[in-house]
N, C-alpha and C positions, 0 to 999 in steps of 0.2 A: 503493500499500499504506499502510495506516496504521502508525504507530510500533510498536503492539502485536504485529504481525506478526514482527519481529524479535527478540522476547524468545527466549532459550533455551529456554524451555519450548515455544515453538510450533515449532521446527526438528524438522522431520522428514524420513524417509527419508535419512537420512546413511549412507554407506558405513561399515562397521565399522571401518575404519582412521581415518575421521574421527572416530567418538566416541571412540576411544581416545586420540587426540591432545588432544582437549577436555578426557578425563578426567586425561590427564597434565599438562597445563597448568593445571586446577584444583587438582589436587593440590601442585603446585609452588607456586603462590600461597599456597597454605593454609600450607605449610611455612615460607615465608619471613614470612608474619605471625606465624607463632609466635615466630619467631626473633627478629623485632623487638619481640613483648610481652615476651620473656624480657629483651631489653636495656633495656627500660623498667624492670624490677625489680630494685632493686640486691641483690648478690649479696656474702655475705660468705664467704671460701675461707680453711681454716686446714689444716694437715699437721703431724701430730705422730707420733713413735713412742708406741704402745699397747702396755703390757704386760698380757696376759689371763692368762699363766701356761699352766697344767694346768686345763682345765674338767673337772670329774669327769662322768659319765654322766648324762643328764635334768637338767642344771643350765644355769642362765643366770647370767652375772656383767656386772655394770654399770661401766664406767669412763667417768670424767667429764674431757673435755678441755675446755680453755680456748679460747673463740672470741671474742673480744673485738668486741662490736657485735653479738652474736646476742642474740634477745630472743623471749620466750617466743610470740610471734604469728608466728615465721617456720617455714617450711616447711623440712625437713632431708634433705639426702641424705648419708650416709657409706658409704664402700668403702676396702676395704683397698687401698693403692697397688701391692702385689705380691700375686700369687696366693697363697691359702690353700691347703692339700692339699685337693685336688678330692675324695678319698675320704673326707674328715672329714663332710662333710655339714653344716657349721656355717651356722647363720641368724644374721642380724643385723638390728638396726632402730636408729634414732636419735631424738632429739628434743632440743630447747631446753630443759633440765630448770630453768634459772634464768637471770637475765640474764648473758651472756656464759659461759655453760657449756653444752656438748652431752653429753648422757649417751648412750653406745653401749653397747648390751646385746647380747652375743653369746651365742646358746643353742648348747648341745649336746645334738641330741634322740637321741642314740645310745645305745647302752648298753654304752659304754666310753669311759673317761678320753680327751681329746685334747690334746695340747700344741700350744699357739697359738704361734707363734712372734712375737718382739717385731718388728714391721715397722710404716712408716708408714702411717697412716690418713687419707684426704682425707675432709673435711667441708666441704660446701657447703650454707649457710643462705639461702635466698631470704626477703627482708623484704616 
């Protein structure tokens, strides 16, 4: 047999359970590669209590959080460390707004004001 016959694209007539095992192995390998790629990228993490107060209906509020080392080319993920009221239907986003500062925007898309508790927010910036 030539070496080309052993390529995965040339494998034929596998029982369904064998194909499942091979697919699972490939998914696991890809997941591990993703983890390794994340480890190569430096991350900056910060946690701080954020005060949004009361958000009026259909309004967004921006809060700036100090995150030393963050720069404007970084990708940001922000989330409340504790749950917000699930009935409030709030939406948030974040971006590095200036060197060392992350702006968290919290939007109240509802027709009623929402009181947002003062809780810690976690921010992670991938550089």
